[in-house]
C-alpha positions in Angstrom: 0.0 0.0 0.0 1.4 3.4 -0.9 -0.4 5.7 1.6 -1.2 4.5 5.0 -4.9 3.8 4.8 -4.6 0.6 6.8 -7.0 1.7 9.5 -9.6 2.6 6.8 -9.2 -0.7 4.8 -9.2 -2.8 8.0 -12.2 -0.9 9.3 -14.1 -1.5 6.1 -13.2 -5.2 6.3 -14.2 -5.5 9.9 -17.5 -3.8 9.1 -18.2 -6.3 6.4 -17.4 -9.2 8.7 -19.6 -7.8 11.4 -22.5 -6.7 9.4 -22.9 -9.4 6.7 -24.3 -12.0 9.0 -26.5 -9.5 10.9 -28.0 -8.2 7.6 -28.5 -11.6 6.1 -30.4 -12.8 9.2 -32.8 -9.8 9.5 -36.5 -10.7 9.2 -38.4 -9.5 6.1 -40.7 -7.1 8.1 -37.6 -5.4 9.6 -35.8 -4.8 6.3 -38.9 -3.7 4.4 -41.2 -1.9 6.8 -39.3 0.0 9.5 -38.3 3.5 8.4 -35.7 6.0 9.6 -36.2 9.8 9.9 -35.5 10.1 6.1 -38.3 7.6 5.5 -35.9 5.0 4.3 -36.2 1.3 5.0 -33.3 -0.9 5.9 -33.3 -2.2 2.3 -33.2 1.4 1.0 -30.4 2.4 3.3 -28.3 -0.6 2.2 -29.1 0.3 -1.4 -27.8 3.8 -0.7 -24.6 2.3 0.6 -24.2 0.4 -2.7 -24.8 3.7 -4.5 -22.2 5.4 -2.3 -19.7 2.6 -3.0 -20.4 2.9 -6.7 -20.0 6.7 -6.8 -16.9 6.7 -4.6 -15.3 3.8 -6.6 -15.7 5.9 -9.8 -14.2 8.9 -8.2 -11.3 6.9 -6.7 -10.4 5.5 -10.0 -10.9 8.6 -12.2 -9.0 10.9 -9.8 -5.9 8.7 -10.3 -5.6 9.8 -13.9 -7.3 13.3 -13.7 -6.1 16.1 -11.6 -9.5 17.6 -11.3 -13.0 16.5 -12.1 -16.6 17.7 -12.0 -19.1 15.0 -11.2 -22.9 15.3 -11.5 -24.7 15.9 -8.2 -25.3 12.7 -6.3 -25.9 13.9 -2.7 -29.1 15.8 -3.6 -30.2 13.0 -5.9 -29.6 9.9 -3.8 -33.2 9.5 -2.9 -34.0 9.4 -6.6 -31.3 6.8 -7.1 -33.0 4.6 -4.4 -36.4 4.9 -6.1 -35.2 4.5 -9.7 -33.3 1.3 -8.8 -36.2 0.1 -6.7 -34.2 -1.2 -3.8 -37.4 -1.7 -1.8 -38.2 -4.7 -4.0 -34.7 -6.0 -4.6 -33.7 -9.5 -3.5 -32.3 -9.0 0.0 -29.6 -11.6 -0.1 -28.4 -10.3 -3.5 -28.3 -6.7 -2.2 -26.3 -7.8 0.9 -23.8 -9.6 -1.3 -23.6 -6.7 -3.7 -22.8 -4.3 -0.8 -20.3 -6.8 0.6 -18.4 -7.4 -2.6 -18.5 -3.8 -3.8 -16.8 -2.8 -0.5 -14.3 -5.6 -0.7 -13.3 -4.1 -4.1 -13.2 -0.6 -2.6 -10.6 -2.0 -0.1 -8.6 -3.3 -3.1 -8.8 0.0 -4.9 -7.7 2.0 -1.7 -4.8 -0.4 -1.2 -3.7 0.2 -4.8 -4.1 4.0 -4.9 -1.2 6.0 -6.3 -0.2 8.3 -3.4 1.1 10.9 -5.8 -2.5 11.5 -6.8 -4.0 12.0 -3.3 -4.3 15.8 -3.8 -6.3 15.4 -7.0 -9.8 16.5 -6.4 -13.4 16.9 -7.5 -15.9 19.6 -6.8 -19.1 18.7 -5.0 -22.4 20.3 -6.0 -21.7 23.2 -3.6 -18.4 23.9 -5.2 -16.3 22.4 -2.4 -13.1 20.6 -3.3 -12.9 17.0 -2.2 -9.4 15.5 -2.5 -8.9 11.8 -3.2 -7.2 11.6 0.2 -10.2 13.2 2.0 -12.6 11.0 0.2 -10.8 7.8 1.2 -10.4 9.0 4.8 -14.2 9.8 5.0 -15.4 6.6 3.4 -15.5 4.5 6.6 -17.3 7.2 8.5 -20.0 7.4 5.9 -20.4 3.6 5.8 -20.7 3.5 9.6 -23.1 6.5 9.7 -25.6 4.6 7.6 -25.1 1.3 9.3 -25.8 3.0 12.6 -29.1 4.1 11.1 -29.8 0.4 10.3 -28.8 -0.5 13.8 -31.4 1.9 15.2 -34.1 0.4 13.0 -33.3 -3.2 14.0 -33.1 -2.6 17.8 
């Protein structure tokens, strides 16, 4: 690994190990009916985490061969992504596995990142610069933030 993101990659891996069996064993009514304060079900929250992995993966890869990028807005549109992809009716086991394997791949990408590109950045929809380094360092926090929402719904 070029940069020292060991805590991040180990944290993502531990999160997967901890959460995969918990998610897999959840009852149907828990994953499809209980809603958080954003009116998202457990299925929709996990779908959002798949979308986050997808968007961050693209940024992590593209920022290693582009110094600067503009990306379409995702933060304001993430509820639309959830609806358009119909996570509410997705097969739960497939969704859990997609979340797991996408995050395992994110670990691989982070471990392979070119540390000379860590200052490359993209602008978010508010015009704020987000460096590759900051994005990688914030990934685990975002993952855990939404898993904590799921934890609140299943307790």
